[in-house]
C-alpha positions in Angstrom: 0.0 0.0 0.0 1.4 3.4 -1.0 1.8 6.2 1.5 0.5 9.7 0.6 3.1 12.4 1.0 2.3 14.9 3.9 3.2 17.8 1.6 0.8 16.6 -1.0 -2.0 16.3 1.5 -1.4 19.8 2.9 -1.4 21.2 -0.7 -4.7 19.5 -1.4 -6.2 21.0 1.8 -5.0 24.5 1.0 -6.5 24.1 -2.5 -9.8 23.1 -1.1 -9.8 25.9 1.5 -9.1 28.5 -1.2 -12.0 27.1 -3.2 -14.5 27.2 -0.3 -13.4 30.5 1.3 -15.2 32.9 -1.1 -18.5 30.9 -0.5 -18.0 31.1 3.3 -17.4 34.8 3.1 -20.5 35.4 0.9 -22.5 33.4 3.4 -21.3 35.3 6.5 -21.5 38.8 5.1 -25.4 39.1 5.2 -25.4 37.6 8.7 -22.8 40.2 9.8 -24.7 43.1 8.2 -28.0 41.9 9.8 -26.3 41.6 13.2 -24.8 45.0 13.1 -27.9 46.8 11.9 -30.3 45.4 14.4 -27.9 45.0 17.3 -25.1 47.6 17.0 -22.1 47.3 19.2 -22.1 49.6 22.2 -19.3 52.1 21.4 -17.8 53.5 24.6 -18.5 57.1 25.5 -15.8 59.6 25.4 -14.3 60.8 28.7 -16.3 64.0 28.6 -19.6 62.2 28.0 -19.5 59.8 30.9 -21.6 60.3 34.0 -19.3 60.5 37.0 -22.3 60.7 39.4 -25.4 58.6 39.1 -27.8 61.6 39.5 -25.8 64.1 37.5 -27.1 65.5 34.2 -24.7 67.2 31.9 -26.3 69.7 29.5 -24.7 70.4 26.2 -25.6 73.8 24.7 -24.7 75.7 21.6 -25.4 79.1 20.1 -28.5 77.6 18.5 -31.8 77.1 20.4 -31.4 73.4 20.6 -30.2 71.6 23.7 -29.4 68.0 24.5 -28.6 66.0 27.6 -27.1 62.7 28.7 -29.2 61.1 31.4 -29.8 57.7 33.0 -32.8 55.7 32.0 -36.1 57.0 33.4 -36.3 54.1 35.9 -33.0 55.2 37.5 -34.4 58.5 39.0 -37.5 60.5 39.0 -38.4 63.8 37.1 -38.1 65.5 40.5 -34.5 64.4 41.0 -33.8 65.5 37.4 -35.1 69.0 38.1 -33.1 69.3 41.4 -29.8 68.5 39.7 -30.3 70.7 36.7 -29.0 74.3 36.6 -32.0 76.6 36.9 -33.3 77.5 33.4 -33.0 81.0 32.0 -36.3 81.4 30.2 -35.4 85.0 29.1 -33.5 84.0 26.0 -34.8 81.8 23.2 -37.0 81.8 20.1 -40.5 81.0 19.0 -40.8 77.7 17.1 -43.7 76.1 15.4 -45.9 73.9 17.5 -48.4 71.6 15.8 -50.2 70.8 19.1 -51.6 74.3 19.5 -53.2 75.6 22.8 -54.9 73.7 25.6 -58.2 75.6 25.1 -60.0 77.9 22.7 -62.4 80.8 22.7 -65.5 78.6 23.2 -64.2 76.1 25.8 -63.2 78.7 28.3 -65.9 80.9 29.9 -63.6 83.4 31.8 -62.0 85.1 28.8 -62.6 88.9 28.8 -64.6 89.8 25.7 -61.8 92.1 24.3 -59.3 89.2 24.2 -61.5 86.5 22.7 -60.0 86.9 19.3 -61.3 83.5 17.9 -65.0 84.1 18.6 -64.6 87.8 17.4 -63.8 86.5 14.0 -60.0 86.8 13.6 -59.4 85.0 10.4 -55.8 84.0 10.7 -55.2 81.3 13.4 -51.5 80.8 12.8 -50.6 82.8 15.9 -51.9 79.9 18.0 -49.3 77.4 16.8 -46.0 78.7 18.3 -44.2 77.8 21.5 -41.3 79.4 23.3 -38.1 77.4 23.1 -35.5 78.7 25.6 -31.9 78.6 24.4 -30.5 76.3 27.1 -33.3 74.1 28.2 -36.9 73.0 27.4 -40.1 74.5 28.6 -42.6 71.7 29.1 -46.2 72.1 28.1 -48.5 73.4 30.8 -49.9 70.6 32.9 -53.0 71.6 34.9 -52.8 68.5 37.1 -49.2 69.4 38.2 -50.3 72.9 39.0 -53.2 71.6 41.1 -51.0 69.2 43.0 -48.3 71.8 43.8 -50.7 74.5 44.9 -53.5 72.6 46.6 -55.0 74.4 49.6 -53.3 77.7 48.5 -54.5 81.2 47.6 -53.0 82.7 44.5 -53.4 86.4 43.8 -52.7 88.4 40.6 -52.2 92.1 41.5 -51.7 95.0 39.2 -53.1 96.4 36.0 -55.0 94.9 33.1 -51.9 92.8 32.2 -52.3 91.0 35.5 -55.9 90.3 34.7 -54.9 89.1 31.2 -52.4 86.6 32.8 -55.0 85.5 35.4 -57.6 84.7 32.7 -55.0 82.7 30.8 -54.3 80.6 33.9 -58.0 80.1 34.6 -58.6 78.9 31.0 -55.8 76.3 31.2 -56.8 75.1 34.6 -60.5 74.8 33.5 -59.5 72.1 31.0 -59.3 69.8 34.1 -61.4 71.4 36.8 -63.8 74.3 36.3 -63.6 77.3 38.7 -66.5 78.7 40.6 -66.7 82.5 40.8 -67.2 83.2 44.5 -66.7 87.0 44.7 -66.8 90.0 42.5 -66.7 93.7 43.1 -65.8 97.0 41.5 -66.3 98.5 38.1 -65.6 96.0 35.3 -65.3 93.3 38.0 -61.8 94.5 38.9 -61.8 92.5 42.1 -62.8 88.8 41.6 -62.2 85.5 43.2 -62.6 81.9 42.0 -62.5 78.6 43.8 -61.4 75.2 42.5 -63.1 72.8 44.9 -61.3 69.8 43.5 -58.0 70.9 45.1 -59.2 73.8 47.4 -57.3 76.4 45.4 -58.4 80.0 45.4 -57.4 82.4 42.6 -58.0 86.1 43.0 -57.4 89.3 41.0 -56.8 92.7 42.6 -56.9 95.8 40.5 -53.9 97.9 41.5 -52.3 99.6 38.5 -49.5 101.2 40.6 -49.2 98.6 43.5 -49.1 101.7 45.8 -52.0 103.9 46.9 -53.4 105.8 44.0 -56.2 108.0 42.8 -57.1 107.3 39.2 -58.1 110.1 36.9 -61.9 110.4 36.3 -64.5 112.6 34.7 -65.5 113.9 38.2 -62.0 114.2 39.6 -58.6 115.3 38.5 -57.5 114.7 34.8 -54.3 113.0 36.0 -53.5 110.1 38.3 -52.2 110.7 41.9 -49.7 108.2 43.4 -48.4 107.9 46.9 -45.2 106.1 46.2 -44.4 105.2 49.8 -47.8 103.8 50.8 -48.8 100.3 49.7 -52.3 99.9 48.2 -54.2 98.2 51.0 -56.9 96.9 48.7 -54.5 94.0 48.2 -52.0 94.7 51.0 -54.6 94.1 53.7 -55.2 90.5 52.4 -51.6 89.4 52.4 -52.1 87.4 55.5 -54.3 85.0 53.5 -52.3 85.0 50.3 -49.8 82.1 49.6 -48.6 83.2 46.1 -48.7 86.6 44.5 -48.0 87.7 40.9 -47.4 91.4 40.5 -47.7 93.1 37.1 -47.5 96.8 36.4 -46.1 99.2 33.8 -48.4 100.8 31.2 -50.3 103.0 33.7 -47.1 104.8 34.6 -47.1 106.3 31.1 -50.2 108.4 31.9 -50.1 112.0 33.3 -49.7 111.9 37.1 -48.7 113.8 40.2 -46.5 111.9 42.8 -46.5 112.2 46.5 -43.9 111.0 49.1 -43.9 111.6 52.8 -47.0 113.6 52.5 -45.5 116.1 50.1 -45.5 116.5 46.3 -42.5 114.7 44.8 -43.1 115.8 41.3 -45.1 114.9 38.3 -45.1 113.3 34.8 -46.6 115.3 32.0 -48.5 117.9 34.0 -48.6 121.2 32.0 -50.5 123.9 33.9 -49.5 122.5 37.3 -46.7 124.1 39.3 -44.8 120.9 39.8 -41.4 119.6 38.8 -41.4 117.2 35.9 -39.5 114.1 37.0 -40.7 111.4 34.6 -42.0 108.1 35.7 -39.0 105.7 35.9 -37.9 106.5 39.4 -41.5 106.6 40.6 -42.1 103.1 39.2 -39.0 101.9 41.0 -40.2 103.4 44.2 -43.6 101.8 43.8 -42.1 98.3 43.2 -39.8 98.8 46.2 -42.7 99.8 48.4 -44.8 96.8 47.4 -42.0 94.2 47.8 -41.0 95.7 51.2 -44.6 95.4 52.4 -44.8 91.8 51.3 -41.5 90.8 53.0 -42.2 92.7 56.2 -45.8 91.3 56.6 -45.2 87.8 55.5 -41.9 87.4 57.5 -43.9 88.0 60.7 -46.9 85.8 60.1 -44.8 82.7 59.7 -46.7 81.4 56.6 -44.3 82.4 53.9 -45.2 83.5 50.4 -44.1 83.0 46.7 -43.7 86.2 44.8 -43.4 86.8 41.1 -42.8 90.2 39.5 -43.7 90.2 35.9 -41.4 92.4 33.7 -42.8 94.9 31.2 -44.8 93.6 28.3 -44.2 95.8 25.2 -47.0 97.0 22.9 -46.8 96.7 19.1 -48.6 99.7 17.6 -47.6 100.5 14.1 -49.0 103.9 13.1 -52.3 105.3 14.5 -54.1 103.2 17.1 -57.6 103.9 15.6 -56.7 102.8 12.0 -57.0 99.4 10.5 -53.6 97.6 10.6 -52.3 99.1 13.8 -50.7 95.8 14.7 -50.9 93.8 11.4 -48.2 91.1 11.9 -49.3 87.5 11.6 -46.1 85.7 12.8 -43.4 86.2 15.4 -40.2 88.2 14.8 -37.1 86.2 14.0 -34.2 86.2 16.3 -32.3 89.5 15.9 -35.1 91.1 14.0 -36.3 93.1 17.0 -34.2 94.1 20.1 -35.3 95.0 23.6 -34.3 98.7 23.8 -35.4 102.1 24.9 -38.4 102.3 27.3 -39.0 98.6 27.1 -35.4 97.9 28.2 -35.5 100.5 31.0 -38.7 99.3 32.5 -37.6 95.7 32.4 -34.3 96.6 34.1 -36.2 98.4 36.9 -38.2 95.3 37.7 -35.2 93.0 37.6 -33.0 95.3 39.8 -35.7 95.8 42.4 -36.5 92.1 42.6 -32.8 91.2 43.0 -32.6 93.8 45.9 -35.7 92.3 47.5 -34.2 88.8 47.3 -31.3 90.0 49.4 -33.6 91.4 52.0 -35.7 88.3 52.1 -32.8 85.9 52.6 -32.9 86.4 56.4 -36.5 85.0 56.6 -37.7 81.5 56.0 -40.5 80.7 53.6 -40.1 83.7 51.2 -39.3 82.8 47.6 -39.1 85.6 45.0 -38.5 85.6 41.3 -38.8 87.9 38.3 -41.0 86.6 35.6 -38.9 88.1 32.8 -41.3 88.1 29.7 -40.1 91.3 28.0 -38.2 89.7 25.2 -40.5 86.7 24.5 -43.4 89.2 24.4 -41.6 91.7 22.2 -41.1 89.0 19.6 -44.9 88.3 19.3 -46.4 91.3 17.4 -49.0 88.8 16.0 -50.5 87.9 19.4 -52.7 91.0 20.1 -56.4 91.3 19.5 -55.9 94.4 17.2 -59.3 95.3 15.7 -60.8 92.0 17.0 -61.1 93.4 20.5 -64.7 93.9 19.1 -66.7 91.2 17.3 -66.3 91.1 13.5 -65.0 94.6 13.1 -65.0 94.4 9.3 -68.4 92.8 8.8 -69.6 96.0 7.0 -66.2 96.7 5.3 -63.2 98.6 6.5 -64.3 101.7 8.5 -62.4 104.9 8.7 -61.8 104.5 12.4 -61.2 101.1 13.9 -60.1 100.9 17.5 -57.2 98.5 18.1 -55.7 96.7 21.1 -52.0 96.1 20.5 -51.2 95.9 24.2 -53.2 93.0 25.6 -53.0 89.4 24.4 -55.5 87.1 22.6 -56.6 84.2 24.7 -55.4 81.6 23.9 -52.1 83.3 22.9 -48.5 84.1 23.8 -49.4 85.1 27.4 -50.1 81.4 28.1 -46.3 81.0 28.0 -46.0 83.3 31.1 -47.9 80.7 33.2 -45.9 77.9 31.7 -42.8 79.5 33.2 -44.5 80.2 36.5 -45.3 76.5 36.8 -41.8 75.4 36.1 -40.3 77.8 38.6 -42.8 76.6 41.3 -42.0 73.0 40.4 -38.3 73.6 40.9 -38.9 75.4 44.2 -41.0 72.5 45.4 -38.3 69.9 44.6 -35.5 72.0 46.2 -37.6 72.6 49.3 -38.2 68.8 49.7 -34.5 68.1 49.4 -33.7 70.7 52.2 -36.2 69.2 54.6 
């Protein structure tokens, strides 16, 4: 029997391997592609992307309005822990982006909208202004959740104090809350119902509005009295001040009424006036007077609530600009139908000055309040986001169907207040997020 040479056998094996190798590769290639596509290999994170602490969230921001974050799976920690570990969001800067969801309510589902702001039922034809949301530059602003609001503020009394912008914001809040639980009007008083109170029985929450366009004691111009306003800048308006004992959260909002002619008093004497021809008083403008009024109001809140032991949450809403273009009584006084783009409109002039006054006085009040427990204060800085929404005002639709009989020579326009629903709903979104963060931080400190 012959013996096969080892070299010849090895040569035969290599030849067979070379013949079979292409077929094997062709067979394995689809399997590899399938495996990689549906079960990709977990590439390691870079050093900068790893989470050194189990509860830490690292935010990555850029000059654009987008933001991203690396976080643990939802099961690892709650939304409350997430909020507590995040850097507080600056809602001042951002842009308006399209929102397909639209508002929580409309002009027919909410019964507390003031007639002059019910733009939908008054026949405004363009509804594009309803489909925008504010996107802060470095964080997200969640959609308003009425249930979260109810849970955080159950058994509380919330007061909106100020001019018609305070009432505008109040009615926005009522409409959003009414999508879950309808409020019962339990009190009303004053011309045009300037003092009203509602109760949400489901969570024992009371919401009130106090007409106080200066926050301090004032006498408004009238047909039977002086043709100018009179302000006592060092005396708080007791129409709301006397109720502070029963208020748990207050939202202050003033500004536009300081533009009117007025005489100012301090310490029982005339301080000066604003636009008072014919009167023998020194013209001093209104900026310093507005500052004094805010200072007096915040001082009264801190002094009274620091002694009753109940604490209070305080928001001071910054100035909300108007958008008149041309004459107020002509068609097209505020004709825009979409927001301004970033950089198209800047906060400047009077708008910037009045905003700065509110922020500076609130920061000073925060320092004074630090020595007391239970006092939480914040500026609701809405000046820029409001300035960028020239499309959100009632304009001629402050009255029903203003052009039903054609365009009239004189058409009154409202380019100051906001349609409901509209951009002002965002103000209450921000309020809710600040309250939610306060609540989380407070629980951690207990």
